[in-house]
Backbone as JSON Lines, residues from 0, in Angstrom:
{"i":0,"aa":"X","n":[53.85,191.7,248.25],"ca":[52.7,192.44,248.64],"c":[51.98,192.58,249.72]}
{"i":1,"aa":"X","n":[51.97,193.12,251.63],"ca":[51.82,192.72,252.45],"c":[50.26,193.66,251.97]}
{"i":2,"aa":"X","n":[49.75,192.87,253.51],"ca":[48.13,193.27,253.01],"c":[48.43,193.25,254.64]}
{"i":3,"aa":"X","n":[47.38,195.46,255.07],"ca":[47.11,195.66,256.06],"c":[46.37,194.88,257.04]}
{"i":4,"aa":"X","n":[46.37,195.01,257.76],"ca":[44.85,194.06,259.15],"c":[43.57,194.63,258.73]}
{"i":5,"aa":"X","n":[43.39,195.69,258.17],"ca":[42.26,196.14,257.44],"c":[41.98,195.27,256.19]}
{"i":6,"aa":"X","n":[42.37,195.46,255.53],"ca":[43.17,194.29,254.2],"c":[42.63,193.54,254.61]}
{"i":7,"aa":"X","n":[43.43,192.64,255.25],"ca":[42.96,190.93,255.9],"c":[41.48,190.52,256.29]}
{"i":8,"aa":"X","n":[41.13,191.54,257.39],"ca":[39.61,191.08,257.9],"c":[39.03,191.64,256.56]}
{"i":9,"aa":"X","n":[38.76,191.96,256.28],"ca":[37.55,192.69,254.81],"c":[38.37,191.59,253.54]}
{"i":10,"aa":"X","n":[39.28,190.95,253.5],"ca":[39.31,189.68,253.02],"c":[38.32,188.38,253.45]}
{"i":11,"aa":"X","n":[38.58,188.45,255.08],"ca":[37.7,187.31,255.77],"c":[36.35,187.34,255.69]}
{"i":12,"aa":"X","n":[36.25,188.39,256.06],"ca":[34.78,189.21,255.85],"c":[33.7,188.47,254.34]}
{"i":13,"aa":"X","n":[34.8,189.09,253.88],"ca":[34.36,188.76,252.4],"c":[34.73,187.5,251.44]}
{"i":14,"aa":"X","n":[35.36,186.38,251.83],"ca":[35.36,184.95,252.04],"c":[34.23,184.43,253.3]}
{"i":15,"aa":"X","n":[33.51,185.01,253.61],"ca":[32.28,184.2,255.1],"c":[31.22,184.74,254.49]}
{"i":16,"aa":"X","n":[31.4,186.09,253.82],"ca":[30.18,185.9,253.46],"c":[29.84,185.6,252.09]}
{"i":17,"aa":"X","n":[30.24,185.4,251.14],"ca":[30.28,184.24,250.06],"c":[30.16,182.54,249.8]}
{"i":18,"aa":"X","n":[31.03,182.95,251.28],"ca":[30.46,180.79,252.3],"c":[29.39,180.71,252.09]}
{"i":19,"aa":"X","n":[29.19,181.78,252.75],"ca":[27.14,181.62,253.07],"c":[26.31,181.55,251.93]}
{"i":20,"aa":"X","n":[26.82,182.66,251.22],"ca":[25.99,182.86,250.28],"c":[25.85,181.4,249.23]}
{"i":21,"aa":"X","n":[26.47,180.35,249.47],"ca":[26.77,178.96,248.59],"c":[26.53,178.59,249.05]}
{"i":22,"aa":"X","n":[26.06,178.2,250.62],"ca":[25.23,176.82,250.76],"c":[24.05,177.78,251.18]}
{"i":23,"aa":"X","n":[23.32,178.69,250.42],"ca":[22.01,179.4,250.29],"c":[22.01,178.66,249.31]}
{"i":24,"aa":"X","n":[22.96,178.94,248.13],"ca":[22.44,179.03,246.89],"c":[22.72,177.45,246.02]}
{"i":25,"aa":"X","n":[22.88,176.98,247.6],"ca":[23.3,175.02,246.86],"c":[21.84,174.49,247.88]}
{"i":26,"aa":"X","n":[21.56,175.56,248.45],"ca":[19.85,174.15,249.27],"c":[19.2,174.53,248.72]}
{"i":27,"aa":"X","n":[19.11,176.27,247.89],"ca":[18.12,176.61,246.97],"c":[17.41,175.9,245.69]}
{"i":28,"aa":"X","n":[19.31,175.67,244.98],"ca":[19.46,174.27,243.89],"c":[19.14,172.8,244.3]}
{"i":29,"aa":"X","n":[19.3,172.72,244.98],"ca":[18.48,170.76,245.86],"c":[17.07,171.14,245.94]}
{"i":30,"aa":"X","n":[16.48,172.41,246.75],"ca":[15.41,172.2,246.68],"c":[14.71,172.34,245.04]}
{"i":31,"aa":"X","n":[14.91,173.09,244.27],"ca":[14.67,173.49,243.07],"c":[14.64,171.81,242.44]}
{"i":32,"aa":"X","n":[15.58,171.24,242.24],"ca":[16.05,170.06,241.39],"c":[14.96,168.94,242.54]}
{"i":33,"aa":"X","n":[15.31,168.6,243.48],"ca":[13.94,167.52,243.91],"c":[12.64,167.9,243.62]}
{"i":34,"aa":"X","n":[12.38,170.08,243.47],"ca":[11.01,169.65,243.16],"c":[10.93,169.3,241.6]}
{"i":35,"aa":"X","n":[11.45,169.66,240.51],"ca":[11.39,169.48,239.51],"c":[12.66,168.53,239.3]}
{"i":36,"aa":"X","n":[12.21,167.17,239.62],"ca":[12.54,165.97,238.89],"c":[13.47,165.68,237.91]}
{"i":37,"aa":"X","n":[13.55,166.9,236.64],"ca":[14.53,166.9,235.72],"c":[15.46,167.94,235.85]}
{"i":38,"aa":"X","n":[15.22,167.95,237.02],"ca":[16.93,169.11,236.89],"c":[18.34,168.67,237.51]}
{"i":39,"aa":"X","n":[17.99,167.81,238.1],"ca":[19.56,166.9,239.28],"c":[20.72,167.2,237.64]}
{"i":40,"aa":"X","n":[19.81,166.72,236.8],"ca":[21.64,166.56,235.13],"c":[21.65,167.72,235.1]}
{"i":41,"aa":"X","n":[21.03,168.73,235.1],"ca":[21.58,170.09,235.54],"c":[21.72,170.88,236.51]}
{"i":42,"aa":"X","n":[21.75,170.57,237.27],"ca":[22.33,170.46,238.86],"c":[23.78,170.63,238.73]}
{"i":43,"aa":"X","n":[24.25,169.32,238.17],"ca":[25.25,168.44,237.94],"c":[26.46,169.38,237.01]}
{"i":44,"aa":"X","n":[25.42,169.76,235.7],"ca":[26.35,170.88,235.09],"c":[26.76,171.72,234.92]}
{"i":45,"aa":"X","n":[25.61,172.39,235.82],"ca":[25.91,173.74,235.71],"c":[26.85,173.76,236.98]}
{"i":46,"aa":"X","n":[27.0,172.82,238.34],"ca":[27.66,172.96,238.97],"c":[29.3,173.0,238.72]}
{"i":47,"aa":"X","n":[30.14,172.02,238.64],"ca":[31.08,171.74,237.75],"c":[30.98,172.38,236.43]}
{"i":48,"aa":"X","n":[30.57,172.57,235.77],"ca":[30.35,173.25,234.4],"c":[31.76,174.34,234.01]}
{"i":49,"aa":"X","n":[31.37,175.37,235.18],"ca":[32.68,176.72,234.74],"c":[34.05,176.14,234.9]}
{"i":50,"aa":"X","n":[34.18,175.22,235.09],"ca":[35.8,175.14,235.61],"c":[35.82,173.63,234.27]}
{"i":51,"aa":"X","n":[35.37,173.6,233.59],"ca":[36.15,173.38,231.88],"c":[36.6,174.39,231.36]}
{"i":52,"aa":"X","n":[36.58,175.37,231.56],"ca":[37.81,176.85,230.77],"c":[39.41,176.61,231.51]}
{"i":53,"aa":"X","n":[38.96,175.58,232.29],"ca":[40.82,175.14,233.41],"c":[41.36,174.35,231.87]}
{"i":54,"aa":"X","n":[40.36,173.3,231.55],"ca":[40.54,172.11,230.44],"c":[40.96,173.2,228.89]}
{"i":55,"aa":"X","n":[40.55,174.07,229.04],"ca":[40.9,174.94,228.11],"c":[42.17,175.43,228.53]}
{"i":56,"aa":"X","n":[42.38,175.92,228.73],"ca":[43.57,176.87,229.4],"c":[44.85,176.11,229.99]}
{"i":57,"aa":"X","n":[45.27,174.85,229.8],"ca":[46.06,174.18,230.36],"c":[47.21,174.04,229.24]}
{"i":58,"aa":"X","n":[48.25,174.72,229.15],"ca":[49.39,174.65,227.87],"c":[51.05,174.81,228.53]}
{"i":59,"aa":"X","n":[51.24,174.51,227.56],"ca":[53.47,174.12,228.56],"c":[53.55,176.17,228.64]}
{"i":60,"aa":"X","n":[54.34,175.83,229.05],"ca":[55.53,176.12,229.71],"c":[54.92,177.86,230.6]}
{"i":61,"aa":"X","n":[53.58,177.38,231.49],"ca":[52.78,178.1,232.06],"c":[53.94,178.63,233.57]}
{"i":62,"aa":"X","n":[53.32,179.1,234.01],"ca":[54.16,178.93,235.6],"c":[53.17,178.71,236.38]}
{"i":63,"aa":"X","n":[53.33,178.2,237.77],"ca":[52.82,177.76,238.79],"c":[51.55,178.91,238.68]}
{"i":64,"aa":"X","n":[50.11,177.48,238.62],"ca":[48.89,178.73,238.99],"c":[48.68,180.05,238.38]}
{"i":65,"aa":"X","n":[48.81,179.4,236.42],"ca":[48.61,180.16,235.98],"c":[47.53,179.94,234.46]}
{"i":66,"aa":"X","n":[46.92,180.08,234.12],"ca":[45.9,179.49,233.02],"c":[46.44,180.48,232.03]}
{"i":67,"aa":"X","n":[46.43,179.26,231.18],"ca":[46.84,180.2,229.4],"c":[45.51,181.03,229.28]}
{"i":68,"aa":"X","n":[46.53,181.98,228.15],"ca":[45.98,183.43,228.3],"c":[44.48,183.41,227.35]}
{"i":69,"aa":"X","n":[45.33,182.43,226.62],"ca":[43.69,182.0,225.98],"c":[42.15,182.16,226.29]}
{"i":70,"aa":"X","n":[42.89,180.94,227.47],"ca":[41.33,181.16,228.17],"c":[41.14,181.48,229.23]}
{"i":71,"aa":"X","n":[41.25,183.04,229.8],"ca":[41.09,183.58,230.08],"c":[40.14,184.49,229.95]}
{"i":72,"aa":"X","n":[39.54,184.89,228.32],"ca":[38.03,185.44,228.6],"c":[37.16,184.51,229.53]}
{"i":73,"aa":"X","n":[37.24,183.09,228.71],"ca":[35.71,181.63,229.11],"c":[35.92,182.33,229.77]}
{"i":74,"aa":"X","n":[37.34,181.9,231.16],"ca":[37.26,181.36,232.2],"c":[36.84,182.59,232.95]}
{"i":75,"aa":"X","n":[36.7,184.16,232.99],"ca":[36.65,185.08,233.97],"c":[34.56,184.95,233.41]}
{"i":76,"aa":"X","n":[34.7,184.94,232.27],"ca":[33.13,185.12,231.92],"c":[31.9,183.88,232.84]}
{"i":77,"aa":"X","n":[32.43,182.54,232.76],"ca":[32.42,181.61,233.67],"c":[31.87,181.8,235.23]}
{"i":78,"aa":"X","n":[32.67,182.37,235.75],"ca":[33.08,182.51,236.79],"c":[32.95,184.18,237.02]}
{"i":79,"aa":"X","n":[31.78,185.08,237.1],"ca":[30.75,185.76,236.8],"c":[29.88,185.73,237.56]}
{"i":80,"aa":"X","n":[29.36,186.07,237.83],"ca":[27.64,186.02,238.14],"c":[26.91,186.79,237.63]}
{"i":81,"aa":"X","n":[26.84,187.24,236.65],"ca":[25.87,187.81,235.39],"c":[26.05,186.86,234.57]}
{"i":82,"aa":"X","n":[26.26,185.92,233.69],"ca":[26.04,184.33,233.95],"c":[24.7,184.06,234.36]}
{"i":83,"aa":"X","n":[25.12,183.34,235.54],"ca":[24.14,182.24,236.5],"c":[22.87,183.82,236.44]}
{"i":84,"aa":"X","n":[23.44,185.09,236.21],"ca":[21.69,186.0,237.17],"c":[20.61,185.87,235.75]}
{"i":85,"aa":"X","n":[21.31,185.68,234.51],"ca":[20.2,185.87,232.83],"c":[19.42,184.51,232.82]}
{"i":86,"aa":"X","n":[20.66,183.81,233.14],"ca":[20.19,182.15,233.48],"c":[18.93,181.94,234.78]}
{"i":87,"aa":"X","n":[18.7,182.57,235.4],"ca":[17.73,182.56,236.38],"c":[16.31,183.63,236.12]}
{"i":88,"aa":"X","n":[17.36,184.34,235.71],"ca":[15.98,186.44,234.79],"c":[15.09,184.84,233.6]}
{"i":89,"aa":"X","n":[15.96,184.57,233.0],"ca":[15.52,184.05,231.47],"c":[14.09,182.42,232.5]}
{"i":90,"aa":"X","n":[14.59,181.64,233.27],"ca":[14.3,181.36,233.69],"c":[12.64,181.45,234.44]}
{"i":91,"aa":"X","n":[12.42,182.31,233.94],"ca":[11.3,183.15,234.61],"c":[9.95,183.18,233.7]}
{"i":92,"aa":"X","n":[10.35,183.41,232.3],"ca":[9.27,182.59,231.06],"c":[10.46,181.59,230.39]}
{"i":93,"aa":"X","n":[10.84,181.15,230.78],"ca":[11.44,179.65,230.49],"c":[11.33,178.15,231.27]}
{"i":94,"aa":"X","n":[10.01,177.38,230.66],"ca":[9.59,176.04,231.56],"c":[10.89,175.3,231.42]}
{"i":95,"aa":"X","n":[11.27,174.04,232.44],"ca":[11.89,173.36,232.33],"c":[12.8,172.89,233.04]}
{"i":96,"aa":"X","n":[12.46,174.32,234.51],"ca":[13.06,173.49,235.4],"c":[14.49,174.47,235.82]}
{"i":97,"aa":"X","n":[15.23,175.75,234.68],"ca":[16.92,176.23,234.41],"c":[16.66,177.13,235.57]}
{"i":98,"aa":"X","n":[16.33,177.24,236.89],"ca":[16.39,177.77,237.48],"c":[17.3,177.25,238.48]}
{"i":99,"aa":"X","n":[17.38,175.85,238.23],"ca":[17.97,175.04,239.27],"c":[20.02,175.31,238.47]}
{"i":100,"aa":"X","n":[19.94,175.31,236.96],"ca":[20.68,175.91,236.49],"c":[21.49,176.88,237.08]}
{"i":101,"aa":"X","n":[21.32,178.15,236.95],"ca":[21.46,179.26,237.29],"c":[22.19,179.42,238.77]}
{"i":102,"aa":"X","n":[20.76,178.95,240.06],"ca":[21.41,178.41,241.3],"c":[22.77,177.81,241.08]}
{"i":103,"aa":"X","n":[22.77,176.39,240.52],"ca":[24.64,175.96,240.88],"c":[24.95,176.31,240.48]}
{"i":104,"aa":"X","n":[24.45,176.98,238.63],"ca":[26.26,178.14,238.78],"c":[26.59,179.24,239.14]}
{"i":105,"aa":"X","n":[25.72,179.8,239.66],"ca":[25.53,180.77,241.14],"c":[26.58,180.84,242.0]}
{"i":106,"aa":"X","n":[26.3,179.04,242.66],"ca":[26.91,178.19,244.14],"c":[28.65,178.26,243.51]}
{"i":107,"aa":"X","n":[28.74,177.54,242.23],"ca":[29.87,177.06,241.91],"c":[31.21,178.6,241.99]}
{"i":108,"aa":"X","n":[30.41,179.35,241.43],"ca":[31.16,180.93,241.86],"c":[31.39,181.39,243.27]}
{"i":109,"aa":"X","n":[30.07,181.26,244.0],"ca":[30.02,182.11,245.25],"c":[31.46,180.82,246.2]}
{"i":110,"aa":"X","n":[31.43,179.6,245.84],"ca":[31.94,178.65,246.7],"c":[33.84,178.76,246.17]}
{"i":111,"aa":"X","n":[33.78,179.79,245.04],"ca":[35.26,179.91,244.29],"c":[35.92,180.7,245.52]}
{"i":112,"aa":"X","n":[35.19,181.49,244.77],"ca":[35.03,183.37,245.79],"c":[35.36,183.02,247.66]}
{"i":113,"aa":"X","n":[34.74,181.84,247.8],"ca":[35.13,181.61,249.33],"c":[35.94,180.95,250.06]}
{"i":114,"aa":"X","n":[36.36,179.98,248.28],"ca":[38.52,179.74,248.78],"c":[39.03,180.44,248.43]}
{"i":115,"aa":"X","n":[38.59,181.65,247.96],"ca":[40.52,182.8,247.87],"c":[39.74,182.79,245.6]}
{"i":116,"aa":"X","n":[39.74,181.93,244.96],"ca":[40.23,182.36,243.89],"c":[38.4,183.51,242.6]}
{"i":117,"aa":"X","n":[39.22,183.93,242.1],"ca":[38.29,185.43,241.89],"c":[39.12,184.99,240.39]}
{"i":118,"aa":"X","n":[38.82,186.87,239.73],"ca":[38.96,186.0,238.13],"c":[40.17,186.37,238.45]}
{"i":119,"aa":"X","n":[41.12,186.1,236.41],"ca":[41.57,186.07,236.46],"c":[42.94,187.33,235.83]}
{"i":120,"aa":"X","n":[43.42,187.83,235.47],"ca":[43.95,188.81,234.34],"c":[44.37,187.91,233.51]}
{"i":121,"aa":"X","n":[44.88,188.79,232.29],"ca":[45.26,189.08,231.11],"c":[46.09,187.55,230.97]}
{"i":122,"aa":"X","n":[47.16,188.66,231.85],"ca":[48.1,186.89,231.93],"c":[47.2,185.43,232.62]}
{"i":123,"aa":"X","n":[46.75,185.51,232.76],"ca":[46.17,184.29,233.73],"c":[46.18,183.99,234.9]}
{"i":124,"aa":"X","n":[47.1,184.66,235.83],"ca":[47.06,184.73,237.15],"c":[45.68,185.1,237.43]}
{"i":125,"aa":"X","n":[45.63,184.79,239.09],"ca":[44.73,185.35,240.17],"c":[44.65,186.27,240.43]}
{"i":126,"aa":"X","n":[43.61,187.02,239.81],"ca":[43.97,188.84,240.5],"c":[44.09,189.14,241.64]}
{"i":127,"aa":"X","n":[44.75,189.62,242.56],"ca":[44.69,190.06,244.45],"c":[43.89,190.89,244.39]}
């Protein structure tokens, strides 16, 4: 499938916006982690955590770039902005610096979008 120049420009602009968002979220997460000394483990866990779904998606007889279909719901849930948003909202009433986790998780999703990764189809391939 060949993209039009308008579609290509839109994708490039979208990826640039996600990149800028990732930088802002990273800065905010680092600031929050530094402010709440116990937030560093949350920062690390939520920054890397969403990709644990990839381990669940390892399987035999898969095509290059395909995630096993059993892992698609988990992968898509962990790579959506809904989870980080809910965690950030929960930080309003729950103490302990969990805002760091929400910011780091959102940063992970933003970085993935900036480099071209997005949600997966039922078959486990990247949506185009």
